[in-house]
C-alpha positions as CSV (number, residue, x, y, z in Angstrom):
1,M,0.0,-0.1,0.1
2,H,2.7,2.7,0.9
3,A,4.7,1.1,-2.5
4,T,1.7,2.1,-4.6
5,T,1.1,5.3,-2.6
6,A,4.6,6.4,-3.1
7,I,4.4,5.2,-7.2
8,V,1.2,7.7,-8.1
9,T,2.3,10.4,-6.0
10,G,5.8,10.4,-6.6
11,K,6.5,11.0,-3.1
12,P,8.1,8.5,-0.5
13,A,5.4,7.1,2.2
14,T,4.9,7.4,5.6
15,R,4.0,5.5,8.1
16,R,1.8,5.6,11.0
17,P,3.0,5.1,14.4
18,R,1.2,1.8,15.0
19,G,-2.2,1.5,17.3
20,G,-3.0,4.5,15.2
21,M,-1.2,7.1,17.7
22,T,0.0,10.4,16.8
23,K,3.0,11.6,18.0
24,K,2.9,13.8,20.9
25,R,4.0,17.6,19.9
26,P,5.6,19.6,21.9
27,I,2.5,21.6,22.4
28,D,0.8,18.5,24.2
29,W,3.5,17.8,26.6
30,L,3.7,21.3,27.6
31,M,-0.3,21.3,28.0
32,L,0.1,17.7,29.9
33,A,2.7,19.7,31.8
34,L,0.5,22.4,32.9
35,V,-2.0,20.1,34.2
36,V,0.5,17.8,36.6
37,I,1.4,21.6,37.6
38,G,-2.2,22.4,38.3
39,A,-3.0,18.9,40.2
40,L,0.0,19.3,42.4
41,L,-1.1,23.0,43.1
42,I,-4.8,21.7,44.0
43,I,-3.8,18.6,45.5
44,A,-0.9,20.5,48.3
45,P,-3.4,22.3,50.3
46,F,-5.3,18.7,50.9
47,Y,-1.8,17.0,51.9
48,L,-0.7,20.0,54.3
49,V,-4.0,19.2,56.3
50,L,-3.9,15.6,56.0
51,V,-0.5,15.2,56.8
52,N,-0.4,18.0,60.3
53,S,-4.1,16.5,61.4
54,F,-1.9,13.5,62.4
55,K,1.3,15.5,64.3
56,S,1.7,16.2,67.9
57,P,2.9,20.3,68.4
58,V,6.0,18.9,69.2
59,D,6.2,16.7,66.1
60,Y,5.5,19.9,64.0
61,A,7.4,22.6,65.5
62,T,10.5,19.8,64.9
63,S,10.0,18.7,61.4
64,G,7.9,21.2,60.0
65,P,4.4,21.1,57.9
66,L,6.0,19.3,55.1
67,A,7.3,15.8,56.5
68,F,5.5,13.5,57.4
69,P,4.3,12.7,61.1
70,E,6.9,10.3,63.1
71,T,4.0,8.8,65.2
72,L,0.1,9.0,64.5
73,D,-0.8,11.6,67.0
74,F,-4.8,12.0,67.4
75,G,-5.0,15.0,69.8
76,G,-5.8,17.1,68.0
77,I,-8.7,15.7,66.1
78,I,-9.4,14.7,69.9
79,K,-9.4,18.1,71.1
80,F,-11.3,20.1,68.3
81,W,-14.2,17.1,68.4
82,E,-14.3,18.3,72.0
83,R,-14.3,21.8,72.2
84,V,-16.8,22.0,69.5
85,N,-19.1,19.0,70.0
86,F,-18.3,18.1,66.5
87,P,-21.3,15.8,66.0
88,E,-24.0,18.5,66.6
89,K,-22.3,20.5,63.8
90,V,-22.0,17.8,61.6
91,W,-25.9,17.4,61.9
92,N,-26.8,21.0,62.0
93,S,-24.5,21.3,58.4
94,L,-26.5,18.2,57.2
95,F,-29.8,18.8,58.0
96,I,-29.9,22.4,56.4
97,A,-28.1,21.5,53.4
98,G,-30.3,18.1,53.1
99,V,-33.2,20.2,53.6
100,V,-32.2,23.2,51.0
101,S,-31.0,20.6,48.6
102,V,-34.1,18.7,48.5
103,L,-36.6,22.1,48.2
104,A,-34.6,24.2,46.3
105,V,-34.5,21.4,43.7
106,V,-38.0,21.0,43.8
107,I,-39.0,24.7,43.4
108,S,-36.6,25.0,40.8
109,M,-38.3,22.5,38.9
110,L,-41.6,23.9,39.4
111,N,-40.9,27.3,38.1
112,A,-39.0,25.8,35.5
113,F,-41.7,23.8,34.1
114,A,-44.3,27.2,34.3
115,I,-41.4,29.1,32.5
116,G,-39.6,27.1,30.0
117,I,-43.0,24.4,29.3
118,G,-46.0,26.2,30.3
119,R,-44.9,29.5,28.4
120,V,-46.0,32.1,30.9
121,R,-46.0,35.3,29.6
122,G,-42.4,37.6,29.8
123,R,-40.7,34.3,30.0
124,S,-37.7,35.8,28.8
125,W,-37.8,38.6,31.7
126,I,-38.7,36.2,34.5
127,V,-35.6,34.0,33.1
128,L,-33.6,37.8,33.3
129,L,-34.7,38.3,37.2
130,F,-33.8,35.0,37.8
131,L,-30.0,35.6,37.1
132,L,-30.1,39.2,38.9
133,A,-30.9,37.2,42.2
134,N,-27.7,35.0,41.7
135,L,-25.6,38.3,40.8
136,L,-26.7,39.7,44.0
137,P,-23.9,39.6,46.5
138,Q,-25.4,37.9,50.1
139,E,-23.5,41.2,51.8
140,A,-26.2,43.5,50.7
141,L,-29.2,41.1,52.1
142,L,-27.8,40.4,55.4
143,Y,-29.4,43.8,57.2
144,P,-32.9,43.4,55.7
145,L,-32.6,39.6,56.4
146,Y,-32.1,40.4,59.6
147,Y,-34.5,43.0,59.8
148,M,-36.9,40.4,58.5
149,F,-36.2,37.3,60.6
150,K,-36.1,39.3,64.1
151,S,-39.3,40.6,63.4
152,V,-40.8,37.0,62.8
153,G,-39.1,35.7,65.6
154,L,-36.9,33.4,63.1
155,Y,-33.4,34.9,64.2
156,D,-31.4,32.2,65.5
157,N,-33.2,29.3,63.9
158,V,-31.7,26.8,61.4
159,W,-34.9,27.4,59.4
160,S,-34.1,31.0,58.7
161,V,-30.9,29.5,56.8
162,I,-32.8,27.2,55.4
163,I,-35.5,29.5,53.5
164,V,-32.3,31.9,52.7
165,F,-30.6,28.8,50.7
166,T,-33.5,27.8,49.2
167,V,-34.3,31.0,47.4
168,I,-30.8,31.4,46.4
169,Q,-30.4,28.4,44.9
170,A,-33.5,27.7,43.7
171,A,-33.0,31.3,41.4
172,F,-30.2,29.4,39.8
173,G,-31.9,26.0,39.3
174,T,-34.7,27.7,37.7
175,Y,-32.4,30.0,35.6
176,L,-30.9,26.6,34.6
177,L,-34.2,24.3,34.2
178,S,-35.9,26.9,31.9
179,S,-33.5,26.7,29.4
180,V,-33.5,23.1,29.7
181,Y,-37.2,22.1,29.5
182,G,-37.6,25.2,27.0
183,T,-36.1,22.4,24.6
184,F,-38.4,19.5,25.7
185,P,-39.3,18.1,22.7
186,K,-43.4,19.3,22.3
187,E,-44.5,15.8,20.4
188,I,-43.9,14.0,23.9
189,L,-46.2,16.9,25.3
190,E,-48.9,16.9,22.9
191,A,-48.7,12.7,22.6
192,A,-49.3,12.9,27.1
193,S,-52.1,15.7,26.4
194,L,-53.8,13.2,24.1
195,D,-53.7,10.7,26.4
196,G,-55.7,12.5,28.5
197,A,-52.6,13.2,30.9
198,S,-53.0,17.0,33.2
199,R,-50.3,19.5,34.2
200,W,-49.5,17.8,36.9
201,Q,-49.6,14.1,35.2
202,I,-47.2,15.6,32.5
203,L,-45.1,17.1,35.2
204,W,-44.3,14.2,37.7
205,R,-44.6,10.6,34.6
206,V,-43.0,12.5,31.8
207,V,-40.7,15.3,32.7
208,F,-39.7,14.4,35.9
209,P,-38.2,10.8,34.9
210,I,-36.6,13.0,31.6
211,S,-35.1,15.2,33.5
212,R,-34.3,13.1,36.6
213,P,-30.5,13.2,35.9
214,T,-30.3,17.1,35.6
215,L,-32.4,17.0,38.7
216,S,-29.8,14.5,40.4
217,V,-26.6,17.1,39.4
218,L,-28.3,20.3,41.0
219,L,-29.0,18.1,44.4
220,I,-25.8,17.4,44.4
221,F,-24.6,20.5,43.5
222,F,-26.8,22.6,46.1
223,F,-25.6,20.3,49.0
224,I,-22.9,21.2,48.4
225,W,-22.8,24.5,48.5
226,T,-25.4,25.1,51.3
227,W,-22.6,23.3,53.5
228,N,-19.7,25.4,52.7
229,E,-21.7,28.1,52.7
230,F,-19.9,30.8,56.1
231,L,-21.7,34.2,56.2
232,I,-24.8,33.8,56.3
233,P,-25.1,30.9,59.0
234,L,-22.6,33.3,60.7
235,T,-25.2,35.8,60.9
236,F,-28.1,34.2,61.7
237,L,-26.8,31.4,63.6
238,A,-25.4,33.0,67.1
239,S,-26.2,30.1,69.6
240,N,-23.3,27.9,69.6
241,A,-26.0,24.8,69.2
242,N,-27.3,25.6,66.2
243,Q,-24.1,27.0,63.9
244,T,-22.9,24.8,61.4
245,V,-19.4,23.0,60.5
246,P,-17.5,25.8,58.8
247,V,-19.0,28.5,61.4
248,A,-18.1,25.9,64.4
249,I,-14.2,26.0,63.0
250,S,-14.2,29.7,62.7
251,V,-15.8,30.9,65.7
252,L,-12.8,28.5,67.3
253,Q,-10.0,29.7,65.8
254,G,-11.0,33.0,66.9
255,D,-12.3,32.6,70.3
256,R,-9.1,30.3,71.3
257,L,-5.8,30.2,69.9
258,M,-5.0,26.9,68.3
259,D,-2.3,24.9,67.3
260,V,-1.4,24.1,63.7
261,T,-2.2,20.9,64.4
262,T,-5.5,21.1,65.9
263,T,-6.6,23.8,63.0
264,S,-5.8,20.9,60.6
265,A,-7.6,18.5,62.3
266,S,-10.9,21.1,62.0
267,A,-10.4,21.4,58.5
268,L,-10.0,17.5,57.9
269,L,-13.0,16.5,59.6
270,G,-15.1,19.5,58.2
271,I,-13.9,18.3,54.7
272,I,-14.5,14.5,55.8
273,P,-18.5,15.0,55.4
274,T,-18.7,16.1,52.3
275,L,-15.7,14.1,50.6
276,I,-18.4,11.2,51.5
277,F,-21.4,12.7,49.9
278,F,-19.5,13.0,46.7
279,L,-18.4,10.0,46.5
280,I,-21.7,8.1,47.3
281,F,-23.2,9.8,44.5
282,Q,-20.6,10.2,42.0
283,R,-21.8,7.9,39.9
284,T,-25.5,9.6,40.0
285,L,-23.1,13.0,39.1
286,T,-21.2,11.4,36.4
287,R,-24.2,9.6,34.6
288,G,-26.6,13.3,34.9
289,I,-23.2,14.9,33.3
290,T,-23.0,12.3,30.0
291,A,-27.1,12.2,29.9
292,G,-27.2,15.7,29.4
293,A,-24.3,15.6,26.7
294,V,-25.6,12.8,25.1
295,K,-28.9,14.6,24.4
């Protein structure tokens, strides 16, 4: 074949690498190096937290922050666990993040169904308003929300944080799902209507099963985003019994002088629940993203 090509074209035939693999260009090696450097920069903070969480203060002072611990020391973890009543803080964060993620997904789906499929008037302006709601900084909302929750008796109550974050996350979810539902196949909806399905039945028996992967992705992101929120829980959850994990970590660091090992242990304990949640729903997240890509 190569010889025939050389005879016809008058040029020497070039052999392709075996296995269909093309030779890497310098730009490919440069991109690979940049990816490796970026991965190392991302992993470095986690490495420092993990290594220093199991060091004693003396070990940290002698060996520094980069070295492995000579012996595993759980003093920092035990100290932080007992100081903040960590199981209570984990439950508060789980309850707030779980309720917010479920409510925000349901409200987003209902709003997006009305806007994207119901075709309400002024659809574009309504979606724009939801987008603008996501652009408002949280600092601008603190005083009005503080005054409102004080007036209705919800200050220092976890439901104040749940209400705020449900509205914030639902605004983003409505904006995202409205564009998705706006491209929903009309043939399916018309077939369901001809079969006698009501609007409510179309939503829960047709739209919801098809959009379940997208809703699962939103649920996971809403949970993680709410878990990591700091400013609003710090403002509205004043008592120690209602604080979340990020607030407990920051308040303890400001209230008492902690050594580096205890600080690293607090960061490690704060990461573990979200890491477990992500690992449990990793397959759901991957399926949701790939399903959206295929469609």
